[in-house]
C-alpha positions as CSV (number, residue, x, y, z in Angstrom):
1,M,-57.8,-67.7,-25.1
2,Q,-54.4,-66.8,-26.4
3,T,-53.7,-66.9,-30.1
4,A,-50.7,-68.8,-31.6
5,P,-47.5,-66.7,-32.0
6,K,-47.1,-65.1,-35.4
7,V,-43.4,-65.8,-35.7
8,D,-43.7,-66.7,-39.4
9,K,-43.7,-63.0,-40.4
10,Y,-40.1,-62.9,-39.1
11,L,-39.0,-65.6,-41.4
12,D,-37.8,-65.2,-45.0
13,N,-39.2,-67.3,-47.8
14,E,-36.4,-69.8,-47.7
15,E,-36.9,-70.4,-44.0
16,K,-40.7,-70.8,-44.5
17,E,-40.2,-73.3,-47.4
18,L,-37.7,-75.3,-45.2
19,I,-40.2,-75.5,-42.3
20,E,-43.0,-76.5,-44.6
21,A,-40.8,-79.2,-46.2
22,I,-39.8,-80.6,-42.8
23,E,-43.3,-80.5,-41.4
24,S,-44.7,-82.3,-44.4
25,D,-42.1,-85.0,-44.2
26,Y,-40.8,-84.0,-47.6
27,Y,-37.2,-82.8,-48.2
28,E,-36.8,-81.2,-51.6
29,F,-33.1,-80.3,-51.4
30,G,-31.6,-83.3,-53.2
31,E,-33.7,-86.1,-51.7
32,S,-37.2,-87.1,-52.7
33,E,-38.2,-88.3,-49.3
34,L,-37.2,-87.3,-45.8
35,T,-35.6,-90.4,-44.2
36,A,-36.0,-91.2,-40.5
37,E,-32.2,-90.7,-40.1
38,R,-32.3,-87.3,-41.9
39,L,-35.3,-86.2,-39.8
40,V,-33.5,-87.1,-36.6
41,F,-30.4,-85.1,-37.8
42,L,-32.5,-82.0,-38.7
43,Q,-34.4,-82.2,-35.4
44,Q,-31.1,-82.3,-33.4
45,A,-29.8,-79.4,-35.5
46,A,-32.9,-77.4,-34.7
47,K,-32.6,-78.2,-31.0
48,N,-29.0,-77.1,-31.0
49,T,-29.9,-73.8,-32.6
50,V,-32.9,-73.1,-30.4
51,N,-31.2,-74.1,-27.2
52,E,-28.1,-71.9,-27.7
53,P,-26.7,-70.7,-24.4
54,R,-28.1,-67.4,-23.3
55,Q,-26.4,-64.5,-21.5
56,K,-28.4,-62.5,-19.1
57,I,-28.1,-58.7,-19.5
58,S,-29.6,-55.7,-17.8
59,I,-30.5,-52.5,-19.7
60,R,-32.3,-49.3,-18.8
61,V,-34.9,-48.1,-21.2
62,P,-37.5,-45.4,-21.0
63,K,-40.8,-46.6,-19.5
64,T,-42.8,-45.4,-22.5
65,D,-40.6,-47.4,-24.9
66,L,-40.9,-50.5,-22.8
67,A,-44.7,-50.1,-22.5
68,R,-45.0,-49.7,-26.3
69,L,-42.8,-52.7,-26.9
70,K,-44.8,-54.9,-24.6
71,A,-48.1,-53.7,-26.2
72,K,-46.8,-54.4,-29.7
73,A,-45.4,-57.9,-28.6
74,L,-48.8,-58.7,-27.1
75,R,-50.6,-57.7,-30.4
76,E,-48.1,-60.0,-32.2
77,G,-48.8,-62.8,-29.8
78,I,-45.2,-63.1,-28.6
79,P,-43.5,-62.5,-25.3
80,Y,-41.8,-59.0,-25.1
81,Q,-38.4,-60.5,-24.3
82,T,-38.7,-62.6,-27.5
83,A,-39.4,-59.4,-29.4
84,I,-36.3,-57.8,-27.9
85,N,-34.2,-60.9,-28.9
86,S,-35.6,-60.7,-32.4
87,L,-34.8,-57.0,-32.7
88,I,-31.2,-57.6,-31.6
89,H,-30.8,-60.6,-33.9
90,R,-32.1,-58.7,-36.9
91,Y,-29.9,-55.7,-36.1
92,I,-26.7,-57.7,-35.9
93,S,-27.6,-60.0,-38.9
94,S,-28.1,-57.1,-41.3
């Protein structure tokens, strides 16, 4: 049985608080309750972010690096390509 992905460790505190607020149907940024209209807006914004168009690339890496990356991703409970995407995103965002 596969464990749930541990993606929360890649989130900062603000992102964790926002997810918690949305999942609990409570929006604490100016409104006391999350309205149905606001929830639909936030869900659509999330879908637009997650479903951003992707560009296929091809790179050559040493076999040992790829094996270690796959092993680490497996321990983290995420696909190795997701791990690569996360590394790239963190690199360009910092």
